[in-house]
TORDRENLO-658787 format. One record per residue (C-alpha): residue in three letters; x, z, y. Coordinates in steps of 0.25 Angstrom, whole numbers, plus 5000, padded with zeros to 4 digits. Layout:
N
ALAXZY...
REM end
This chain:
365
UNK509758325284UNK510958405291UNK510958325304UNK510158425311UNK510158585312UNK508758595305UNK508758745305UNK508858755320UNK507958635322UNK506858705313UNK506958835320UNK506958805334UNK505558805340UNK505858845354UNK505458765366UNK505058785381UNK503858735388UNK504058655401UNK502658605404UNK501358555399UNK500458435398UNK499058495396UNK499158575382UNK500458505379UNK501758575382UNK503058515387UNK504158585380UNK505658575379UNK506558615367UNK507958615363UNK508558485357UNK509858455351UNK511158455359UNK511458315365UNK512858275369UNK513258415369UNK512058465378UNK510858545374UNK509558465375UNK508058495376UNK506858415370UNK505558395378UNK504258395370UNK502758405371UNK502058515363UNK500658535361UNK499858645352UNK498358635350UNK497558765353UNK497258815339UNK496958955332UNK497858915320UNK499158845319UNK499158695320UNK499958585314UNK501058515322UNK501558375325UNK502958335331UNK502858195338UNK504058115339UNK504057995349UNK504757865348UNK505657775356UNK505257765370UNK504357885368UNK504358025373UNK503658155371UNK502258125371UNK501258225376UNK500058145371UNK500658135357UNK500658295357UNK499258295363UNK498758205352UNK499258295341UNK498758425348UNK497358355348UNK497558335333UNK497758485332UNK499258485331UNK500358555339UNK501258435343UNK502658415349UNK503158285355UNK504658285359UNK505458195368UNK506658125360UNK507358065372UNK507758185380UNK506658175390UNK505658265396UNK504158265401UNK504258145410UNK505258065402UNK506358115410UNK507758135404UNK507958285401UNK509258335406UNK509458405393UNK508758295384UNK509358235371UNK509658095369UNK508857975374UNK507957905364UNK508657775365UNK509457675357UNK510857735359UNK510357875356UNK509857825342UNK510857725338UNK512057755347UNK513357735338UNK514157835346UNK513257955345UNK513458065336UNK512258125329UNK511958245338UNK511858145350UNK510958045342UNK509458035346UNK509058045332UNK509758185330UNK509058235343UNK507658175340UNK507558235326UNK508058375331UNK507058365342UNK505858335333UNK506258445323UNK506358545335UNK504958505339UNK504458525325UNK505058665326UNK504358695339UNK503058665333UNK503358745320UNK503758865328UNK502358875336UNK501358975330UNK500258875333UNK500858775324UNK500758765309UNK501958725299UNK501258585298UNK501958505308UNK502158345307UNK502958245314UNK502658105319UNK503558015327UNK503357865332UNK504457755331UNK505757825334UNK504957955332UNK504557905318UNK505957885315UNK506258025320UNK505058075312UNK505658005299UNK506958085302UNK506358215305UNK505558205292UNK506758215284UNK507458325293UNK506258425296UNK505458445283UNK504558545290UNK503658435294UNK502258425287UNK502258275289UNK502958165297UNK502358035302UNK503457935307UNK502757825315UNK503557695314UNK504857765312UNK505657755298UNK507057745293UNK507957635288UNK508157585302UNK509457515299UNK508757435288UNK507657385297UNK507157435310UNK507057385325UNK507957265328UNK508757335339UNK509057455329UNK509457355319UNK510357295329UNK510957425333UNK511257465318UNK511957335316UNK512857365328UNK513257505322UNK514457515313UNK514157535298UNK514557675299UNK513657705311UNK512457635304UNK512657725292UNK512757855301UNK511557815309UNK510757795296UNK511157925290UNK510858005302UNK509757935309UNK508957845299UNK507657905294UNK507957855280UNK508957965278UNK507958075282UNK506658025276UNK507058065261UNK507058215266UNK505658205272UNK504658285263UNK503458295272UNK502358195271UNK502558075280UNK501757955286UNK502457835291UNK501557765301UNK501957625306UNK501557475308UNK501957355300UNK502757295311UNK503557405317UNK504757345324UNK505657475322UNK505257525309UNK504857415299UNK504157425286UNK505357405277UNK506057525284UNK504857605284UNK504557585269UNK505957635265UNK505757755274UNK504357805269UNK504857795255UNK505857905258UNK505158035261UNK504958145251UNK503558175256UNK502258095255UNK502257975264UNK501057895270UNK501157765277UNK500357705288UNK500857565291UNK499857495300UNK499757345303UNK500657315316UNK500557455321UNK501057455335UNK502357535338UNK502257645348UNK501957785351UNK500457765354UNK500257695340UNK501257785334UNK500457915336UNK499057855335UNK498857815321UNK497857905314UNK498757915301UNK499758005309UNK498758115313UNK498058105299UNK499358125292UNK499758245300UNK498358305298UNK498558285283UNK499858355282UNK499758455294UNK498258495293UNK497858465279UNK497058345284UNK496458235276UNK497658155270UNK497958005273UNK497557905263UNK498657885252UNK498957745247UNK499757715235UNK500857615232UNK500357475231UNK500357395219UNK500457245219UNK499857165208UNK499857015210UNK499256995224UNK498457125224UNK499057255230UNK498457385228UNK498657535230UNK497857665228UNK497457755239UNK496857895241UNK496157945253UNK495358065257UNK494657985268UNK493857855267UNK494757735267UNK494257635276UNK495357525276UNK496257455266UNK497257355270UNK498357265265UNK499457245276UNK500357135273UNK501357035278UNK501756895273UNK503056895280UNK504456935276UNK505256935288UNK505657055297UNK504757175295UNK504357195309UNK503957045311UNK503057025299UNK501556995302UNK500657095294UNK499257085290UNK498157175286UNK497057135276UNK495957215270UNK496257285256UNK495257325246UNK494957475244UNK494357525231UNK494357655224UNK495657705229UNK496357575229UNK496757475240UNK497057335236UNK497257195242UNK497657055238UNK499057025245UNK498956895253UNK499856775249UNK501256785255UNK501156935258UNK502556995258UNK502257145261UNK501057225261UNK500457365260UNK499057425258UNK498457525268UNK497157605269UNK496457675280UNK495457785281UNK494357825290UNK495257915298UNK496157795302UNK497257835293UNK498057715287UNK498957725275UNK499857615270UNK500457595256UNK501957555256UNK502157405258UNK502657315247UNK503457185249UNK503057065240
REM end
């Protein structure tokens, strides 16, 4: 992608400390020019006290969110250096910075009269890459740095994965591409009001589907069956695009929010796998449907304690479908189940004794 100056973004690891909350520093670093003016980005930075370099994690908040100190603390407790930046031009107490970038609001993301350098997406991706460069330039941090983001942060993570291939792994939570095909109702309404030319422009510059084919690192997509903004059809088209290995964790009716979006065990376990040489997540193969029986092979380095078939019998709007879980049969590296009458969509999933939960790609009947 040539939409950003990657050489500059990769090289710049400078920042200034403005305060601290316990062991977590409050910092500011340079952002991109906004409306012709220089900007700064506020962030929290935490580094564990270790004798050897530690892995890192970049934490990207979603809509209505901010730089979360507790998110950084969570990763520091796991043995990671972590940075969480604010993507709405705000500071420690949520106050608007006099030199902040764009707001994280609807006009900044979809505005039809904005050029690229004044779009929120442009600034958000650049701020995340600069945050990554800050971690990589610290002597206390190894080259194994991951990125995870929630909701709009998952959207940004899906973009960044195709722009900054230095990441060891990427975990988008909820966020995906193909937003003009299916996404939140108000976003679809906004796209409908754009001219065809502006819709095409927004897609080419701002939709993760354009970027994900360039992603080479392992990725884990975490979401729920009924996500209102990033539904399962758009998600599936997205996770088929990256070049690297892809894991899925699609949980029944997972709530949408920052707290549930950073709490699932799969996220930390996936990061440990690729940043700490930790025990891998289970791997589940492509499902095969024979008559009414669906099955898949799986491999796991840990005891598998749960096998499920998640299914719906509805065929209307993805976000509104009622989904169910039923126990599947686990036997010698295979999971199988008899598909209920009337099932329209289903997928198999396995869980291990650590709380990891891995899904197969869904199939439509």
